[in-house]
C-alpha positions in Angstrom: 0.0 0.0 0.0 1.4 3.4 -0.9 1.4 6.3 1.5 -0.9 9.2 1.0 0.6 12.6 1.5 -1.1 16.0 1.2 0.9 19.2 0.9 -0.9 22.5 1.7 1.0 25.5 0.4 0.0 29.1 0.7 1.8 32.3 0.3 3.9 33.7 -2.5 5.7 31.9 -5.3 8.8 31.7 -3.1 6.8 30.0 -0.4 5.0 27.5 -2.7 7.7 26.4 -5.1 10.1 24.8 -2.6 7.2 22.6 -1.3 6.4 21.7 -4.9 9.9 20.4 -5.4 9.6 18.4 -2.2 6.2 16.9 -3.2 7.6 15.9 -6.6 10.6 14.2 -5.1 8.5 12.4 -2.6 6.1 11.1 -5.3 8.9 9.9 -7.6 11.4 8.5 -5.0 9.0 6.9 -2.5 6.0 5.9 -4.7 3.7 8.0 -2.5 0.3 9.2 -3.6 0.8 13.0 -3.3 -1.8 15.7 -3.5 -0.5 19.3 -3.6 -3.1 22.0 -2.6 -2.4 25.6 -3.2 -4.1 28.8 -4.3 -5.5 28.6 -7.8 -3.2 31.4 -9.0 -0.3 29.1 -8.5 -1.7 26.2 -10.5 -0.4 27.3 -14.0 2.9 28.1 -12.4 3.3 24.6 -10.9 1.8 22.5 -13.6 5.2 21.2 -15.1 7.2 20.9 -11.8 4.4 18.6 -10.5 4.2 16.4 -13.5 5.7 13.4 -11.7 2.5 11.8 -10.4 1.4 14.7 -8.1 -2.2 15.6 -8.1 -2.5 19.4 -8.1 -5.6 21.1 -6.5 -6.2 24.8 -6.8 -8.5 26.6 -4.5 -9.6 30.3 -4.6 -10.0 31.2 -0.9 -8.1 30.6 2.2 -11.2 29.4 3.9 -11.5 26.7 1.3 -8.0 25.6 2.1 -8.8 25.3 5.8 -11.9 23.3 5.1 -10.0 21.0 2.9 -7.4 20.4 5.6 -10.0 19.6 8.2 -11.8 17.2 5.8 -8.5 15.5 4.9 -7.4 15.2 8.5 -10.7 13.5 9.4 -10.3 11.0 6.5 -6.7 10.3 7.5 -7.8 9.6 11.1 -10.5 7.2 9.9 -8.0 5.4 7.7 -5.7 4.6 10.7 -8.5 3.2 12.9 
């Protein structure tokens, strides 16, 4: 079973790009199922760096990011029970 990893990156391009590189490396080197969530404005910027099997999700509002994190955390908690 492969690991599931979710990266949540907000901020400027300088904040988001280093995490994108890390997410890509994790997906390619460790066969993890990686989802990268960031602001929708960063999606076009990150399309190519995340081509190595990373699912890219763009959201428009910070509130939507928080709701996604809470939802993901509850699903992860249920997966380990």
